Structures are given as structure tokens and as C-alpha cells.
N, C-alpha and C positions, 0 to 999 in steps of 0.2 A: 166737732171731735175734739173734746182734752186729754192730753197726756199731761201724766205729773211722777212726779220719783216718789216712789213708797218706799225702796227700798233699795244700799248699796252692799254689797259680798264682800271680805276681804278673806283672803285664802296665806294658814300661817302653820309655821311647822310647830312651833307648839301651843295649842291650843289655852288648854287653859291659865296659861301667863296670858298672855293678848286678853283672852277673857280678863280677869284681874286688876290687868291696866286698864282696858274700860271701865270698870266695875270704880277701881279706886278714884282718877282723873276725872271721870265725869260723870260720877253720883251712878253710873243706869247698872235695872238689872234686867238676868235672864225673864225673861219670858217664855222661851219654849226650847224645843228637842226637836227637829222634825227626825224621823225615825228614817222615815224615808227617804234621803239621802245618802242613806250607807248601800241603799243597787248602783248610787257612781263612784263607792270607793270613800265616801267621806266622812265626816263627822262636823253637826257645826253647832254654836249655840247664837239663837235669834233674845237681841237688846233690843226691847223699843226706843224711838226720843221722839217724842210726844206724840203724830201719829205717824212717824216712818220709821224703820227698822237701819241696823246691822248687823247684816250675818256673820259670821264670822265661823269658816267653814279650816279644817285640816283632812288630808287624806288620811286612810287605814290601809292606806292597802298598795303596796306597787303599779305605776301606767295606770296613773288618774285624769284626765285631763286637768284639774285640781293642782296635779305632781308637776307636770311640765307642764302649764303654766308657773308656775314658782320659778321653775329649772329657765323660762326662756326670759323670764323678769329676773331673779338669779336671788331670791327668795321671797318672802315672806309681802308678800304685795295686794295694791286694790284690783277686783276679781270682775265683776258683775254691776250693772246700769240694770237694776230692775224699774221699771214705769209702770204705773199702769193707765186703764186708760176703759170711755165710755163705749167705744165703739171698734171691737173685735173685727171685727169681717171686715171690717172699711181700712185698716190696720196690716192685715193678713192679706187683702187683695192686692192693695200697691207692693208690698214683700215679693206676693208671687212675679209682679208684674217685674220688678226689679229683678228677678231672678235669684235673689238672695237667699241661699238655703240654710234648716231648722237642725238643729242638732237635738230637738225635744220638744214634742208640743202638747197640745192636749184639746178637748173643749172639752167642756160638761154646762150643765143647767148652773151652778153656784157660782164655777171660775175655771175660768180657761187660761191657758197660756201659749205664750212662741220666744223661744228662743233662740235668737240668731245668732248662725255661726261665725265667729271669729272672726277666721281667713275672707269672708266676703264682708262684711262690715267695717274692719277695724278696728284698731282703738280697743276695743277689752270685750267680753260678752255683753250683747245690748237683748234684754229681754223684756217682752209686755204684755202685762196680762188685763185682762180682766177679770173682775165678783162681782156679785150680786149686795147690790146695799150700796155699791162703790160714789156712787153720788154724794152721800157725804163722808170729806177729807177725812175721818175716823173711823170710816165705813171697815166693814172683816175685810179680812186680808188673811187667808187659809193659809201661804206658808207660817204663818206665827197664830197660828194654834187658834182654839176657840177662846180662849181665856189672858191675851196680854195686856189689857186694860189694865186690871190693876199692878202693876208692876209699870209701868209710868208713868220716869219721874225726869221735874221739867227742872230743878233745884238748880244747875249747873247750866244746863246745852238743850234746851226748845225745838230743834229743828235741826237738818240738813238742805242748804241751802244753794249747793254747787256740791254738783264734780267737779274734777277736773282732767281730764286725758291729753296726756300730753305726747308727742310725735313729733320726729324730726321735720314733719311733713302737716303742719294740724291746719292750712286750709282745706286742702281737700278730702279730708278726712272730715271735718266738721263739715264741707257740703257733701259729703256721704251720709251721712246719719243727718242735717235735716232731711234730705230726702226720702230720706227710713221712715224718719218720724213724721214729713208728710207739714215742714212744719218752719215758718221763714231761719236763716242767718243775718245773726243781728250781731251788736261789736259791746265790747267789754271798755270799760274804763280804760284801758292801757291796749287796746284795738287789737284782741284775739276775738274770735272768734266767735260768737257764744249762740246759743241753742235757749230759747226761754220756753224752759217748760211751765204748765200751772201754777208748780208752788215752788219752782227751784230753776238755778240754770247748768247746765253742761256748757261748760268752758273748756276751750282746743288754746293746749299751751308749745312748743317748744319744750324739754324736756329737762325741769332745771338742775337735775341729779343724777345726770348718763345714761340712767337708766332708758333703760329700752322702751318703748310706745307700752303703753297701758294705764289702768285706770292709775293715777298718783297719788291725787286726794280729793276729800273734799272740804266744804266749806258749813261748819257749825255755828246757831243764832247761841251767841255765848250769854245764859242766864247771868251768868259769872265767872266771867273771864282770868281773875287773877285768883281765882281758887283752882281751877283748872290747868291752867302752867305751875301754880306752885306746887300743888299734887305730880304731875308731871317730873317735873324739878326733882322730888324728893325720889322718887320710882330709880331713877335715871337716865333720863329718856329727854331726848334728847332736844330743845325749846330753840324759835329762834324766830325775838319780837313774837306775834301772836299764835305764832304756827307753833306743832309740834308735833315729835315722828312719832306715828305709833302704829306697830304692825306692817314694815313696809309703807305707810300711808302717811304723808300729811296731813295734819288737822289744822284749818284752820278756823280761830274762833272771832266771828264778825256781830258787831248789831243787829242785821239783820239784813235782808234781801238782797248782797248786794254793799252790806254794811261792811266799813274797816273798824 
């Protein structure tokens, strides 16, 4: 069984501003707006990065899960780690054995999803889905619609190579996620607990910013880091070294998976 990182979701107060920042800094395009998220009191935009996706969500009514998560984390924030697997049945069976609740699940002929309860997983929302044709890393991904490929722009960033989950107790949190995903727990260059997916790493760290437990940032494989950082500064976004802050998330620009 393989598991790959396919999508990262963030939830923000000002959808248009954050999307404009992503478009300007990274040269990305909006590929899809999913009307289905309205049932959760949310509005979204989905922007491809290679064969992966950034989803930007905003609450459009009071008392939504996204709004409550923002309140807990003190503003705009990373929200969901969304993965893809070739064996959804085995993943579901393991989750059931661990006694982890789901908040949303669906089984279909072409697409199945299982979103886990964050109180049971810790860290952030974790979702693992299956899509027909998923053997191809650039294959179908229903959350992004049917016509996302023409909107891929990789002149500045090419891929999401890591997600960084911060916690005051990163070690037991990483052990929990490793058990859920059925993958071994490894170590990053700095000794941080790390789970290696097929195409990206999940890195668990102490909070570097004083914010509560949650999805703190992602690594992006950069084709032109200099342009991205210069554009971020022009837009008034905080930049430190090769990392910029956008939409409440740290975007670290790297040369490749695990690179600097």
C-alpha cells in the first residue's frame, strides 16, 4: 500500500486576499471552486502545484468547524493534510481497529474519502482518500474538478515536499500518526520525528511561533525561490531566510524533497 500527499488545506478570514497572495508570490492559478463545501459553511479555491493542490477555505457562516479551528489557533492557519492511497479498505480497517472516529466519509466507484476526527488524531485534520486512476501521480483528483491540468504552473514552485505539524508533544503525536497511516517513524536531519510518504514528508516539531498545536507550514520545491521571496516582500509578507509567512502558514522554499 502506498500513501502520498495530494492536498493541503488552509482556512483563512480573507479568501480573496490570500488567493491573490498565492497567485502573485508563486505564480499559481485557481483551477476549481467546489460548491460542495458550502454544506460545511465554507467557500474554497483550489490551486494546483504540479500534481498536488493547495485548497484555501473561508467560513461563510457562523459556527463552522473551520471557524472554530481558526479561533483555536488564533487566526489564519493550516487546516488539513489530505493524502491519497491505493488501498482504502485496508486504511479504513486500521482506523477502525484503532478506534478513531471519522467526521466525514464516502465510498464510491470512482472516489472514496475518510476524514478523521482531529480530537482522535491530534495535530490537524487528517484525511486519506482513494481515486480511480490514482496509480498515476498526476491522475484524477475529484476534489480539484475535472479540468485542473491546464491550470498547473510550475515556473516558481513545482511540488509540496513536506507538511510540518507543530505540537508541544511532537514525539507522541508523530507516533500516533504513524500508527494511523501504517508507516514507520523516521528522523529528519535535525532529529525531528518524520513520516515519509511516497512523495512528501510529514514533520513533527515543537511550535516555533508560540501558536497552539496544528498544521504550521509546508515545504515547496522551488524552481525560482528568489522570485517568490522578492514578490513576498513586495506584498508586505514576512520573510525570513527561505521561508515566508502567508495565510497563517510557513512556506519554506527548498531545492527538492528534504533539500535546503
